[in-house]
N, C-alpha and C positions, 0 to 999 in steps of 0.2 A: 580477518580485520582485528578481531579481539574476541576475547572468550565469551562474549555475549552474543556473537554474530558468527555464522558459518555457511558455507554453500549449502543449499537446500538439497535433500535427496528425498527419494519416493517415500520412505519411511515418515518423513517429517510430515509431507502431504496429507498422508492417511492418518497420523495422529491428529493432526490440526483440523482438518476439514470438519469432523463431527463436534469439534469444541469451540467453534467460533463464538464470538460475542454475537448477540442477537442482533445488533445493528449491522455487523458485517454479513451475517447470514442473509439479512433482509437486503441489504444492497447488492449482493451477488445476484439474488433473485430478481430484483428489481431491474438491474441493469441487463442482465443476459438471459433470464428466464430459467437459468440452470442452477443446480445444487453447487454448493461450494467446493465438492470434490473435484467436479470437472474443471471448475474456475480455477482451482489451485493447480491442478494438473497441467491446465494449459499455460498458467504463469511460469511453471517449472519448465515445460517443453519450448515455449515460444520466447521466453524472456532472455535478453542478454546477459543480465546479472539477476540471480534470485538467492537471496538469503533467508536463513531461518534465524529468528531472534530466540535466545536461550536465557532462561532465568539462571539465576546463581546457583540453583540446584541442579541445573543441566537439562532441565524440562523445557521443551520448546513451547514458547508463548505466542509466535507469531511468525508471519511471512511477509516478505516484501520483495519488490523487484523493479525492474525497468525492461522495457522492451522498445525496439524501434518503432517510431510512429510513422505514419504516412506523411507528416509534415518534416520536409528536410531538416536535419541537424537537431531533431526533437526526439524526446523519449517520452513514453507513457509510463508513470510511476503509478505504483499501488501498494496497498498494505492491508492485510486482515490479521486479526490477532483473537486471542482467547481472552476471556475476562481476567485471567491471571496477570495480563499486560499491567492492569492497574495496581497489582500488588508491587510490581516492581517499575512504577512510573518513574521514579527519579533516576534509576540505572538508564531505563530507556531513554529518558530525555537528555541525560548527561551525553550519551553517545549519538543522539540522533543528528546533529549538524554535522559531526565528521562522516557519518555513513552518506548523509544526502550529498556531501561534497564528492565523495567516492562514487556514488551513483550517478552525479551528474558530470563526471570528468570528460565523457565522450559526446556530450549533448550541449548544445547552446541553450536550450529550453527543456523543461520538464512539464508535462501537463496530463490532465485527465479531468474526470468528473467525479463529484461525490455526492451520494444521496443526502438530500437536505435533511433527512431525519438523523443522520450519523453525526451527532453534536460533538462526540469526542474527536472523531478524525477532523472536523472542521476547526475546531479550537487548536489541534495539533499543526494542521496545515498553516493556519494563520501564524502561529508561533514560529513555524519554520521558515517564514518569509514567502510563502506562497501568495500570489494576488488572485483574488476572486473576480473574473471578468464578466462573467454572465449567470444568470439564473434561467435554466430551461425549465418551463412549467411542466412539460411533458416529454421526458428522456427515457430511453431504455425501452426494454421489452414491455414492462409495466406502466410506461409513460407516466412516471413520478416526476416530481421536482427533484431536480440535480442541480448542483453548482459546478460550473466549469471554472478550473484553476489553472495558474501557470506560474513558473518560476524561471526567470532569466539567469543564466550563469553569471555569477558576480565578478569572476576574475578574467574576463575576456580581453 
């Protein structure tokens, strides 16, 4: 796609998993009950598209992807990042909308749930045009509050 985004490989997963932002680490545990390494490995194995975000220095700073949903014509979108994503937030934001358009090309809708404690991701999702459709007071393995969100393809 561009010099800041590449297809994910296993080395990226093993590099990123122990370095995730605390909010992303907590979200993995709350949703699945599993450590980030297993969650990211599943993202790579099961995803239709899985990419690594790379800083201008070449160091991986995050991973994102989309996988087929049980809902017809929909994909489940996700993102996990290290604290370094904030150092390169302008680069990340500048490329986010083009990446989202690429991820959504095969889907009429993208959706997922985000941990209500993950303020940075909630802010980014709103900026990206996702709609928050419901708050689940008890969701995931830990039964914590999560926000369900969706984005309908714009150019249908």
